[in-house]
TIVO-2410 file (N, C-alpha, C; in nm, 3 decimals):
# residues 89
REC num residu      c1      c2      c3 atome chaine
REC   1      M   9.020   9.638  10.896     N      A
REC   1      M   9.037   9.789  10.923    CA      A
REC   1      M   8.878   9.845  10.913     C      A
REC   2      G   8.802   9.766  10.821     N      A
REC   2      G   8.645   9.831  10.792    CA      A
REC   2      G   8.587   9.800  10.914     C      A
REC   3      E   8.606   9.689  10.980     N      A
REC   3      E   8.555   9.650  11.093    CA      A
REC   3      E   8.557   9.755  11.205     C      A
REC   4      A   8.685   9.822  11.221     N      A
REC   4      A   8.728   9.905  11.321    CA      A
REC   4      A   8.665  10.055  11.279     C      A
REC   5      G   8.608  10.073  11.170     N      A
REC   5      G   8.548  10.192  11.150    CA      A
REC   5      G   8.633  10.267  11.038     C      A
REC   6      I   8.710  10.196  10.994     N      A
REC   6      I   8.785  10.318  10.890    CA      A
REC   6      I   8.742  10.285  10.763     C      A
REC   7      D   8.728  10.406  10.700     N      A
REC   7      D   8.660  10.421  10.564    CA      A
REC   7      D   8.743  10.352  10.453     C      A
REC   8      R   8.663  10.292  10.351     N      A
REC   8      R   8.726  10.221  10.267    CA      A
REC   8      R   8.837  10.321  10.176     C      A
REC   9      F   8.798  10.424  10.155     N      A
REC   9      F   8.886  10.517  10.079    CA      A
REC   9      F   9.028  10.527  10.148     C      A
REC  10      H   9.027  10.530  10.271     N      A
REC  10      H   9.152  10.560  10.353    CA      A
REC  10      H   9.218  10.421  10.366     C      A
REC  11      I   9.148  10.312  10.365     N      A
REC  11      I   9.208  10.188  10.369    CA      A
REC  11      I   9.280  10.176  10.238     C      A
REC  12      A   9.221  10.218  10.110     N      A
REC  12      A   9.266  10.197   9.978    CA      A
REC  12      A   9.428  10.282   9.979     C      A
REC  13      H   9.418  10.388  10.070     N      A
REC  13      H   9.533  10.479  10.074    CA      A
REC  13      H   9.654  10.404  10.140     C      A
REC  14      V   9.606  10.354  10.255     N      A
REC  14      V   9.702  10.270  10.342    CA      A
REC  14      V   9.774  10.166  10.270     C      A
REC  15      L   9.664  10.092  10.188     N      A
REC  15      L   9.732   9.961  10.108    CA      A
REC  15      L   9.783   9.995   9.979     C      A
REC  16      N   9.763  10.140   9.942     N      A
REC  16      N   9.853  10.188   9.824    CA      A
REC  16      N   9.783  10.132   9.701     C      A
REC  17      H   9.643  10.111   9.700     N      A
REC  17      H   9.565  10.065   9.593    CA      A
REC  17      H   9.526  10.176   9.500     C      A
REC  18      R   9.598  10.192   9.401     N      A
REC  18      R   9.573  10.302   9.300    CA      A
REC  18      R   9.463  10.301   9.217     C      A
REC  19      S   9.423  10.164   9.192     N      A
REC  19      S   9.287  10.148   9.127    CA      A
REC  19      S   9.166  10.218   9.181     C      A
REC  20      V   9.167  10.218   9.333     N      A
REC  20      V   9.071  10.272   9.411    CA      A
REC  20      V   9.096  10.423   9.438     C      A
REC  21      T   9.210  10.450   9.465     N      A
REC  21      T   9.229  10.609   9.486    CA      A
REC  21      T   9.272  10.691   9.371     C      A
REC  22      H   9.282  10.645   9.249     N      A
REC  22      H   9.303  10.717   9.134    CA      A
REC  22      H   9.223  10.692   9.015     C      A
REC  23      S   9.096  10.634   9.051     N      A
REC  23      S   9.013  10.576   8.926    CA      A
REC  23      S   8.929  10.683   8.869     C      A
REC  24      T   8.924  10.811   8.925     N      A
REC  24      T   8.834  10.929   8.886    CA      A
REC  24      T   8.914  11.026   8.827     C      A
REC  25      V   8.854  11.092   8.742     N      A
REC  25      V   8.920  11.224   8.701    CA      A
REC  25      V   8.975  11.313   8.783     C      A
REC  26      T   8.878  11.344   8.906     N      A
REC  26      T   8.941  11.453   9.002    CA      A
REC  26      T   9.051  11.388   9.059     C      A
REC  27      A   9.073  11.249   9.078     N      A
REC  27      A   9.196  11.214   9.153    CA      A
REC  27      A   9.330  11.264   9.098     C      A
REC  28      I   9.313  11.281   8.951     N      A
REC  28      I   9.441  11.333   8.878    CA      A
REC  28      I   9.485  11.484   8.962     C      A
REC  29      Y   9.384  11.565   8.983     N      A
REC  29      Y   9.409  11.688   9.034    CA      A
REC  29      Y   9.418  11.678   9.186     C      A
REC  30      D   9.378  11.567   9.272     N      A
REC  30      D   9.377  11.545   9.387    CA      A
REC  30      D   9.542  11.512   9.444     C      A
REC  31      R   9.619  11.617   9.490     N      A
REC  31      R   9.754  11.596   9.513    CA      A
REC  31      R   9.780  11.570   9.678     C      A
REC  32      Y   9.655  11.581   9.745     N      A
REC  32      Y   9.682  11.559   9.898    CA      A
REC  32      Y   9.722  11.412   9.915     C      A
REC  33      R   9.813  11.395  10.021     N      A
REC  33      R   9.882  11.265  10.038    CA      A
REC  33      R   9.776  11.179  10.128     C      A
REC  34      Y   9.697  11.234  10.219     N      A
REC  34      Y   9.617  11.167  10.314    CA      A
REC  34      Y   9.721  11.104  10.417     C      A
REC  35      D   9.830  11.157  10.455     N      A
REC  35      D   9.917  11.123  10.579    CA      A
REC  35      D   9.838  11.126  10.702     C      A
REC  36      K   9.773  11.218  10.740     N      A
REC  36      K   9.692  11.240  10.873    CA      A
REC  36      K   9.600  11.110  10.880     C      A
REC  37      E   9.514  11.094  10.793     N      A
REC  37      E   9.398  10.982  10.771    CA      A
REC  37      E   9.474  10.851  10.790     C      A
REC  38      K   9.578  10.823  10.692     N      A
REC  38      K   9.668  10.702  10.705    CA      A
REC  38      K   9.721  10.668  10.832     C      A
REC  39      R   9.772  10.761  10.893     N      A
REC  39      R   9.823  10.740  11.022    CA      A
REC  39      R   9.712  10.705  11.130     C      A
REC  40      A   9.615  10.780  11.110     N      A
REC  40      A   9.497  10.744  11.229    CA      A
REC  40      A   9.442  10.609  11.198     C      A
REC  41      A   9.447  10.570  11.071     N      A
REC  41      A   9.381  10.436  11.029    CA      A
REC  41      A   9.490  10.327  11.091     C      A
REC  42      L   9.619  10.359  11.061     N      A
REC  42      L   9.713  10.265  11.112    CA      A
REC  42      L   9.708  10.243  11.279     C      A
REC  43      E   9.686  10.342  11.344     N      A
REC  43      E   9.694  10.383  11.481    CA      A
REC  43      E   9.576  10.284  11.513     C      A
REC  44      T   9.453  10.312  11.451     N      A
REC  44      T   9.330  10.235  11.503    CA      A
REC  44      T   9.349  10.072  11.465     C      A
REC  45      W   9.425  10.051  11.346     N      A
REC  45      W   9.428   9.903  11.321    CA      A
REC  45      W   9.563   9.852  11.437     C      A
REC  46      G   9.654   9.926  11.468     N      A
REC  46      G   9.737   9.893  11.581    CA      A
REC  46      G   9.663   9.834  11.690     C      A
REC  47      K   9.563   9.903  11.747     N      A
REC  47      K   9.476   9.899  11.877    CA      A
REC  47      K   9.394   9.782  11.841     C      A
REC  48      E   9.373   9.745  11.739     N      A
REC  48      E   9.290   9.646  11.705    CA      A
REC  48      E   9.367   9.500  11.721     C      A
REC  49      L   9.500   9.512  11.647     N      A
REC  49      L   9.588   9.414  11.665    CA      A
REC  49      L   9.625   9.384  11.806     C      A
REC  50      D   9.662   9.490  11.878     N      A
REC  50      D   9.700   9.479  12.033    CA      A
REC  50      D   9.604   9.377  12.098     C      A
REC  51      G   9.464   9.437  12.086     N      A
REC  51      G   9.352   9.355  12.139    CA      A
REC  51      G   9.351   9.199  12.109     C      A
REC  52      I   9.383   9.172  11.999     N      A
REC  52      I   9.376   9.041  11.932    CA      A
REC  52      I   9.507   8.953  12.005     C      A
REC  53      L   9.600   9.027  11.998     N      A
REC  53      L   9.725   8.948  12.069    CA      A
REC  53      L   9.706   8.944  12.216     C      A
REC  54      K   9.648   9.022  12.291     N      A
REC  54      K   9.631   9.026  12.426    CA      A
REC  54      K   9.532   8.911  12.440     C      A
REC  55      K   9.429   8.900  12.361     N      A
REC  55      K   9.331   8.775  12.379    CA      A
REC  55      K   9.385   8.649  12.351     C      A
REC  56      T   9.492   8.632  12.271     N      A
REC  56      T   9.559   8.526  12.235    CA      A
REC  56      T   9.652   8.491  12.348     C      A
REC  57      A   9.727   8.587  12.403     N      A
REC  57      A   9.793   8.569  12.510    CA      A
REC  57      A   9.719   8.523  12.638     C      A
REC  58      R   9.611   8.571  12.661     N      A
REC  58      R   9.543   8.497  12.783    CA      A
REC  58      R   9.511   8.369  12.749     C      A
REC  59      L   9.462   8.344  12.619     N      A
REC  59      L   9.419   8.169  12.593    CA      A
REC  59      L   9.535   8.109  12.601     C      A
REC  60      H   9.653   8.151  12.589     N      A
REC  60      H   9.770   8.072  12.575    CA      A
REC  60      H   9.814   8.041  12.747     C      A
REC  61      L   9.802   8.158  12.818     N      A
REC  61      L   9.799   8.125  12.957    CA      A
REC  61      L   9.719   8.014  13.011     C      A
REC  62      L   9.599   8.032  12.984     N      A
REC  62      L   9.490   7.935  13.016    CA      A
REC  62      L   9.526   7.793  12.963     C      A
REC  63      S   9.592   7.778  12.854     N      A
REC  63      S   9.635   7.641  12.805    CA      A
REC  63      S   9.735   7.600  12.880     C      A
REC  64      K   9.826   7.670  12.937     N      A
REC  64      K   9.930   7.630  13.020    CA      A
REC  64      K   9.866   7.575  13.158     C      A
REC  65      D   9.790   7.646  13.209     N      A
REC  65      D   9.719   7.605  13.327    CA      A
REC  65      D   9.641   7.486  13.348     C      A
REC  66      S   9.598   7.455  13.220     N      A
REC  66      S   9.501   7.309  13.202    CA      A
REC  66      S   9.572   7.233  13.114     C      A
REC  67      S   9.618   7.115  13.142     N      A
REC  67      S   9.674   7.027  13.018    CA      A
REC  67      S   9.556   6.948  12.973     C      A
REC  68      P   9.570   6.896  12.847     N      A
REC  68      P   9.470   6.828  12.784    CA      A
REC  68      P   9.430   6.691  12.868     C      A
REC  69      S   9.318   6.659  12.889     N      A
REC  69      S   9.278   6.535  12.933    CA      A
REC  69      S   9.298   6.431  12.840     C      A
REC  70      R   9.287   6.304  12.871     N      A
REC  70      R   9.316   6.179  12.794    CA      A
REC  70      R   9.233   6.188  12.679     C      A
REC  71      G   9.301   6.198  12.554     N      A
REC  71      G   9.210   6.205  12.441    CA      A
REC  71      G   9.155   6.329  12.377     C      A
REC  72      E   9.195   6.458  12.441     N      A
REC  72      E   9.155   6.591  12.440    CA      A
REC  72      E   9.259   6.655  12.353     C      A
REC  73      T   9.231   6.739  12.260     N      A
REC  73      T   9.341   6.814  12.211    CA      A
REC  73      T   9.372   6.925  12.280     C      A
REC  74      L   9.483   6.986  12.251     N      A
REC  74      L   9.498   7.119  12.329    CA      A
REC  74      L   9.397   7.230  12.280     C      A
REC  75      P   9.352   7.257  12.163     N      A
REC  75      P   9.283   7.369  12.152    CA      A
REC  75      P   9.134   7.346  12.214     C      A
REC  76      T   9.108   7.202  12.218     N      A
REC  76      T   8.982   7.173  12.312    CA      A
REC  76      T   8.997   7.201  12.451     C      A
REC  77      A   9.119   7.171  12.523     N      A
REC  77      A   9.138   7.199  12.647    CA      A
REC  77      A   9.132   7.350  12.681     C      A
REC  78      V   9.184   7.409  12.599     N      A
REC  78      V   9.183   7.575  12.609    CA      A
REC  78      V   9.052   7.634  12.601     C      A
REC  79      A   8.958   7.564  12.516     N      A
REC  79      A   8.816   7.617  12.487    CA      A
REC  79      A   8.754   7.571  12.630     C      A
REC  80      V   8.755   7.463  12.666     N      A
REC  80      V   8.709   7.408  12.797    CA      A
REC  80      V   8.736   7.503  12.919     C      A
REC  81      S   8.875   7.514  12.929     N      A
REC  81      S   8.909   7.617  13.043    CA      A
REC  81      S   8.875   7.749  13.032     C      A
REC  82      A   8.849   7.800  12.924     N      A
REC  82      A   8.799   7.938  12.887    CA      A
REC  82      A   8.658   7.929  12.918     C      A
REC  83      A   8.573   7.845  12.879     N      A
REC  83      A   8.427   7.824  12.910    CA      A
REC  83      A   8.419   7.817  13.084     C      A
REC  84      R   8.494   7.750  13.137     N      A
REC  84      R   8.493   7.730  13.291    CA      A
REC  84      R   8.516   7.861  13.346     C      A
REC  85      S   8.595   7.928  13.290     N      A
REC  85      S   8.638   8.056  13.372    CA      A
REC  85      S   8.532   8.165  13.331     C      A
REC  86      V   8.462   8.158  13.251     N      A
REC  86      V   8.346   8.232  13.189    CA      A
REC  86      V   8.211   8.201  13.301     C      A
REC  87      V   8.184   8.080  13.301     N      A
REC  87      V   8.078   8.033  13.371    CA      A
REC  87      V   8.126   8.037  13.522     C      A
REC  88      G   8.234   8.024  13.570     N      A
REC  88      G   8.279   8.029  13.692    CA      A
REC  88      G   8.294   7.893  13.764     C      A
REC  89      A   8.290   7.799  13.673     N      A
REC  89      A   8.298   7.652  13.744    CA      A
REC  89      A   8.439   7.600  13.784     C      A
***
């Protein structure tokens, strides 16, 4: 989440880490629930996960298109196939 640009404070609220969100005296008086910020953080995280899943699905399709050569493991075959598609070979 941090890599996606989400503030640590809002990450702590999403994860319900009270040691971070309630560690100061002012936190006792802060009754705001940060629902809008938590929703935005989770929507951003959802988009990140979507991208990861789409990338994984593309790699999976590549692995179906190229079966491993003799002595080559499936992950190696996928990496070789991906490299060929990038290079255009």
